[in-house]
MMTF fields as JSON, N, C-alpha, C and O atoms, coordinates in Angstrom:
{
  "mmtfVersion": "1.0.0",
  "mmtfProducer": "UNKNOWN",
  "numBonds": 259,
  "numAtoms": 260,
  "numGroups": 65,
  "numChains": 1,
  "numModels": 1,
  "chainsPerModel": [1],
  "groupsPerChain": [65],
  "chainIdList": ["A"],
  "bondAtomList": [4, 2, 8, 6, 12, 10, 16, 14, 20, 18, 24, 22, 28, 26, 32, 30, 36, 34, 40, 38, 44, 42, 48, 46, 52, 50, 56, 54, 60, 58, 64, 62, 68, 66, 72, 70, 76, 74, 80, 78, 84, 82, 88, 86, 92, 90, 96, 94, 100, 98, 104, 102, 108, 106, 112, 110, 116, 114, 120, 118, 124, 122, 128, 126, 132, 130, 136, 134, 140, 138, 144, 142, 148, 146, 152, 150, 156, 154, 160, 158, 164, 162, 168, 166, 172, 170, 176, 174, 180, 178, 184, 182, 188, 186, 192, 190, 196, 194, 200, 198, 204, 202, 208, 206, 212, 210, 216, 214, 220, 218, 224, 222, 228, 226, 232, 230, 236, 234, 240, 238, 244, 242, 248, 246, 252, 250, 256, 254],
  "bondOrderList": [1, 1, 1, 1, 1, 1, 1, 1, 1, 1, 1, 1, 1, 1, 1, 1, 1, 1, 1, 1, 1, 1, 1, 1, 1, 1, 1, 1, 1, 1, 1, 1, 1, 1, 1, 1, 1, 1, 1, 1, 1, 1, 1, 1, 1, 1, 1, 1, 1, 1, 1, 1, 1, 1, 1, 1, 1, 1, 1, 1, 1, 1, 1, 1],
  "groupList": [{"groupName": "UNK", "atomNameList": ["N", "CA", "C", "O"], "elementList": ["N", "C", "C", "O"], "formalChargeList": [0, 0, 0, 0], "bondAtomList": [1, 0, 2, 1, 3, 2], "bondOrderList": [1, 1, 2], "singleLetterCode": "X", "chemCompType": "L-PEPTIDE LINKING"}],
  "groupTypeList": [0, 0, 0, 0, 0, 0, 0, 0, 0, 0, 0, 0, 0, 0, 0, 0, 0, 0, 0, 0, 0, 0, 0, 0, 0, 0, 0, 0, 0, 0, 0, 0, 0, 0, 0, 0, 0, 0, 0, 0, 0, 0, 0, 0, 0, 0, 0, 0, 0, 0, 0, 0, 0, 0, 0, 0, 0, 0, 0, 0, 0, 0, 0, 0, 0],
  "groupIdList": [1, 2, 3, 4, 5, 6, 7, 8, 9, 10, 11, 12, 13, 14, 15, 16, 17, 18, 19, 20, 21, 22, 23, 24, 25, 26, 27, 28, 29, 30, 31, 32, 33, 34, 35, 36, 37, 38, 39, 40, 41, 42, 43, 44, 45, 46, 47, 48, 49, 50, 51, 52, 53, 54, 55, 56, 57, 58, 59, 60, 61, 62, 63, 64, 65],
  "secStructList": [7, 7, 2, 2, 2, 2, 2, 2, 2, 2, 2, 2, 2, 2, 2, 2, 2, 2, 2, 2, 2, 2, 2, 2, 2, 6, 6, 7, 2, 2, 2, 2, 2, 2, 2, 2, 2, 2, 2, 2, 2, 2, 2, 2, 2, 2, 2, 2, 2, 2, 2, 2, 2, 2, 2, 2, 2, 2, 2, 2, 2, 2, 6, 7, 7],
  "xCoordList": [0.842, 0.0, 0.886, 1.884, 0.516, 1.307, 0.836, -0.365, 1.782, 1.44, 0.722, -0.012, 0.925, 0.246, -1.269, -2.011, -1.721, -3.158, -3.753, -4.831, -3.055, -3.536, -3.569, -4.515, -2.536, -2.505, -3.611, -4.188, -3.919, -5.012, -6.349, -7.139, -6.593, -7.859, -7.943, -8.984, -6.851, -6.851, -7.005, -7.738, -6.324, -6.438, -7.843, -8.365, -8.451, -9.834, -10.763, -11.665, -10.538, -11.36, -11.216, -12.206, -10.001, -9.775, -10.436, -11.081, -10.276, -10.885, -12.407, -13.052, -12.975, -14.429, -14.913, -15.953, -14.173, -14.575, -14.566, -15.475, -13.531, -13.455, -14.581, -15.242, -14.799, -15.888, -17.244, -18.106, -17.418, -18.67, -18.876, -19.978, -17.849, -17.938, -18.256, -19.109, -17.572, -17.804, -19.226, -19.892, -19.681, -21.026, -22.106, -23.141, -21.88, -22.867, -22.907, -23.975, -21.76, -21.734, -22.444, -23.012, -22.415, -23.09, -24.55, -25.237, -25.014, -26.391, -26.758, -27.853, -25.846, -26.046, -25.999, -25.074, -26.989, -27.019, -27.036, -26.37, -27.791, -27.903, -26.568, -26.166, -25.891, -24.594, -23.562, -22.69, -23.657, -22.741, -22.932, -21.962, -24.196, -24.475, -23.975, -23.395, -24.203, -23.746, -22.223, -21.665, -21.548, -20.089, -19.58, -18.629, -20.219, -19.843, -20.08, -19.25, -21.196, -21.499, -20.499, -20.067, -20.132, -19.155, -17.793, -17.109, -17.404, -16.138, -16.148, -15.157, -17.279, -17.405, -17.296, -16.639, -17.931, -17.879, -16.454, -16.005, -15.748, -14.358, -13.496, -12.716, -13.63, -12.837, -13.214, -12.336, -14.498, -14.917, -14.371, -13.998, -14.32, -13.763, -12.28, -11.805, -11.561, -10.132, -9.94, -9.064, -10.753, -10.627, -11.005, -10.348, -12.049, -12.456, -11.362, -11.102, -10.724, -9.618, -8.47, -7.878, -8.166, -7.095, -7.467, -6.61, -8.725, -9.164, -9.065, -8.702, -9.385, -9.223, -7.776, -7.478, -6.873, -5.444, -5.022, -4.2, -5.575, -5.269, -5.703, -4.949, -6.913, -7.388, -6.546, -6.284, -6.122, -5.255, -3.925, -3.399, -3.385, -2.135, -2.32, -1.464, -3.424, -3.696, -3.841, -3.337, -4.535, -4.688, -3.343, -3.092, -2.482, -1.185, -0.272, 0.507, -0.369, 0.481, 0.078, 0.942, -1.198, -1.676, -1.965, -2.381, -1.758, -1.94, -3.382, -3.661, -4.293, -5.706, -6.032, -5.573, -6.8, -7.227, -6.055, -6.213],
  "yCoordList": [-1.174, 0.0, 1.235, 1.304, 2.178, 3.384, 4.441, 4.6, 5.165, 6.199, 7.365, 8.098, 7.548, 8.63, 8.457, 9.439, 7.218, 6.951, 7.471, 8.065, 7.248, 7.722, 9.242, 9.837, 9.879, 11.337, 11.902, 12.938, 11.237, 11.69, 11.639, 12.58, 10.538, 10.388, 11.392, 12.017, 11.549, 12.494, 13.928, 14.716, 14.27, 15.614, 15.912, 17.005, 14.938, 15.108, 15.301, 16.138, 14.526, 14.654, 16.015, 16.594, 16.533, 17.844, 18.941, 19.833, 18.876, 19.894, 19.862, 20.908, 18.661, 18.536, 19.041, 19.695, 18.745, 19.206, 20.73, 21.33, 21.353, 22.817, 23.428, 24.367, 22.903, 23.411, 23.223, 24.1, 22.082, 21.816, 22.833, 23.356, 23.116, 24.082, 25.479, 26.173, 25.891, 27.219, 27.345, 28.357, 26.324, 26.38, 26.346, 26.998, 25.601, 25.586, 26.923, 27.374, 27.558, 28.885, 29.919, 30.882, 29.726, 30.641, 30.252, 30.798, 29.307, 28.81, 28.238, 28.463, 27.519, 26.804, 25.306, 24.614, 24.821, 23.427, 22.445, 21.411, 22.766, 21.851, 21.71, 20.605, 22.829, 22.771, 22.053, 21.358, 22.217, 21.522, 20.014, 19.257, 19.581, 18.154, 17.617, 16.533, 18.38, 17.945, 17.901, 17.03, 18.829, 18.814, 17.567, 16.927, 17.232, 16.024, 14.783, 13.874, 14.749, 13.612, 13.501, 12.401, 14.633, 14.617, 14.133, 13.379, 14.562, 14.094, 12.601, 11.912, 12.104, 10.663, 9.89, 8.85, 10.391, 9.72, 9.717, 8.714, 10.827, 10.899, 9.869, 9.162, 9.779, 8.814, 7.387, 6.533, 7.115, 5.772, 5.389, 4.236, 6.354, 6.067, 5.715, 4.785, 6.451, 6.17, 4.788, 4.035, 4.454, 3.148, 2.012, 0.972, 2.199, 1.148, 0.914, -0.225, 1.989, 1.841, 1.04, 0.185, 1.316, 0.586, -0.876, -1.755, -1.14, -2.527, -3.27, -4.446, -2.588, -3.195, -3.543, -4.607, -2.643, -2.928, -4.114, -4.926, -4.22, -5.354, -6.663, -7.635, -6.7, -7.922, -8.286, -9.465, -7.295, -7.564, -8.152, -9.065, -7.643, -8.174, -9.601, -10.454, -9.867, -11.227, -12.189, -13.311, -11.753, -12.628, -12.916, -14.042, -11.92, -12.151, -13.024, -13.823, -12.871, -13.666, -15.13, -16.005, -15.406, -16.784, -17.356, -18.51, -16.586, -17.093, -17.383, -18.32, -16.604, -16.808, -16.078, -14.957, -16.694, -16.189, -15.851, -15.411],
  "zCoordList": [0.0, 0.0, 0.0, 0.718, -0.793, -0.941, 0.044, 0.263, 0.639, 1.615, 0.949, 1.612, -0.36, -1.075, -1.054, -1.018, -1.075, -1.022, 0.284, 0.287, 1.38, 2.677, 2.698, 3.215, 2.138, 2.092, 1.21, 1.538, 0.092, -0.774, -0.045, -0.111, 0.648, 1.37, 2.514, 2.719, 3.259, 4.373, 3.875, 4.472, 2.793, 2.224, 1.752, 1.97, 1.108, 0.663, 1.857, 1.824, 2.9, 4.102, 4.761, 5.209, 4.825, 5.429, 4.604, 5.154, 3.288, 2.413, 2.521, 2.6, 2.524, 2.629, 3.988, 4.07, 5.045, 6.379, 6.47, 7.044, 5.898, 5.928, 5.095, 5.538, 3.903, 3.072, 3.747, 3.688, 4.379, 5.085, 6.202, 6.364, 6.96, 8.049, 7.531, 8.086, 6.468, 5.901, 5.367, 5.587, 4.672, 4.105, 5.185, 5.044, 6.25, 7.33, 8.051, 8.465, 8.203, 8.839, 7.968, 8.485, 6.659, 5.732, 5.535, 4.672, 6.339, 6.282, 4.914, 4.399, 4.361, 3.09, 3.374, 2.951, 4.082, 4.526, 3.351, 3.397, 2.306, 1.166, 0.436, 0.072, 0.227, -0.443, 0.423, -0.099, 1.737, 2.641, 2.538, 2.512, 2.478, 2.355, 1.011, 0.947, -0.059, -1.376, -1.458, -2.125, -0.787, -0.75, -0.034, -0.483, 1.08, 1.81, 0.96, 0.935, 0.277, -0.597, -1.741, -2.086, -2.329, -3.415, -2.918, -3.61, -1.731, -1.152, -0.906, -1.149, -0.42, -0.196, -1.504, -1.562, -2.544, -3.847, -4.398, -4.954, -4.248, -4.73, -4.013, -4.65, -2.701, -1.933, -2.32, -2.443, -2.513, -2.912, -4.281, -4.5, -5.208, -6.539, -6.423, -7.075, -5.602, -5.412, -4.8, -5.226, -3.81, -3.147, -4.088, -4.096, -4.875, -5.825, -6.863, -7.25, -7.311, -8.268, -7.649, -8.308, -6.401, -5.724, -5.489, -5.581, -5.189, -5.019, -6.348, -6.377, -7.446, -8.772, -9.05, -9.592, -8.677, -8.837, -7.977, -8.403, -6.776, -5.899, -6.539, -6.529, -7.096, -7.739, -8.959, -9.197, -9.729, -10.875, -10.412, -11.047, -9.326, -8.788, -8.299, -8.535, -7.624, -7.133, -8.302, -8.251, -9.368, -10.539, -11.188, -11.618, -11.262, -11.895, -11.022, -11.542, -9.717, -8.82, -8.859, -8.914, -8.832, -8.792, -10.169, -10.273, -11.226, -12.57, -12.921, -13.669, -12.399, -12.703, -13.999, -14.215, -14.837, -16.15, -16.983, -18.122]
}
Protein backbone atom coordinates (compact mmCIF):
# COMPACT_ATOMS: atom_id res chain seq x y z
CA UNK A 1 0.00 0.00 0.00
CA UNK A 2 1.31 3.38 -0.94
CA UNK A 3 1.44 6.20 1.61
CA UNK A 4 0.25 8.63 -1.08
CA UNK A 5 -3.16 6.95 -1.02
CA UNK A 6 -3.54 7.72 2.68
CA UNK A 7 -2.51 11.34 2.09
CA UNK A 8 -5.01 11.69 -0.77
CA UNK A 9 -7.86 10.39 1.37
CA UNK A 10 -6.85 12.49 4.37
CA UNK A 11 -6.44 15.61 2.22
CA UNK A 12 -9.83 15.11 0.66
CA UNK A 13 -11.36 14.65 4.10
CA UNK A 14 -9.78 17.84 5.43
CA UNK A 15 -10.89 19.89 2.41
CA UNK A 16 -14.43 18.54 2.63
CA UNK A 17 -14.58 19.21 6.38
CA UNK A 18 -13.45 22.82 5.93
CA UNK A 19 -15.89 23.41 3.07
CA UNK A 20 -18.67 21.82 5.09
CA UNK A 21 -17.94 24.08 8.05
CA UNK A 22 -17.80 27.22 5.90
CA UNK A 23 -21.03 26.38 4.10
CA UNK A 24 -22.87 25.59 7.33
CA UNK A 25 -21.73 28.88 8.84
CA UNK A 26 -23.09 30.64 5.73
CA UNK A 27 -26.39 28.81 6.28
CA UNK A 28 -26.05 26.80 3.09
CA UNK A 29 -27.02 23.43 4.53
CA UNK A 30 -27.90 21.85 1.17
CA UNK A 31 -24.59 22.77 -0.44
CA UNK A 32 -22.74 21.52 2.64
CA UNK A 33 -24.48 18.15 2.36
CA UNK A 34 -23.75 17.94 -1.38
CA UNK A 35 -20.09 18.81 -0.75
CA UNK A 36 -19.84 16.02 1.81
CA UNK A 37 -21.50 13.61 -0.60
CA UNK A 38 -19.15 14.62 -3.42
CA UNK A 39 -16.14 14.09 -1.15
CA UNK A 40 -17.40 10.66 -0.20
CA UNK A 41 -17.88 9.72 -3.85
CA UNK A 42 -14.36 10.90 -4.73
CA UNK A 43 -12.84 8.81 -1.93
CA UNK A 44 -14.92 5.77 -2.91
CA UNK A 45 -13.76 6.07 -6.54
CA UNK A 46 -10.13 6.17 -5.41
CA UNK A 47 -10.63 3.15 -3.15
CA UNK A 48 -12.46 1.15 -5.83
CA UNK A 49 -9.62 1.84 -8.27
CA UNK A 50 -7.09 0.59 -5.72
CA UNK A 51 -9.16 -2.53 -5.02
CA UNK A 52 -9.22 -3.19 -8.77
CA UNK A 53 -5.44 -2.93 -8.84
CA UNK A 54 -5.27 -5.35 -5.90
CA UNK A 55 -7.39 -7.92 -7.74
CA UNK A 56 -5.25 -7.56 -10.87
CA UNK A 57 -2.14 -8.17 -8.79
CA UNK A 58 -3.70 -11.23 -7.13
CA UNK A 59 -4.69 -12.63 -10.54
CA UNK A 60 -1.19 -12.15 -11.90
CA UNK A 61 0.48 -13.67 -8.82
CA UNK A 62 -1.68 -16.78 -8.79
CA UNK A 63 -1.94 -17.09 -12.57
CA UNK A 64 -5.71 -16.81 -12.70
CA UNK A 65 -7.23 -16.19 -16.15
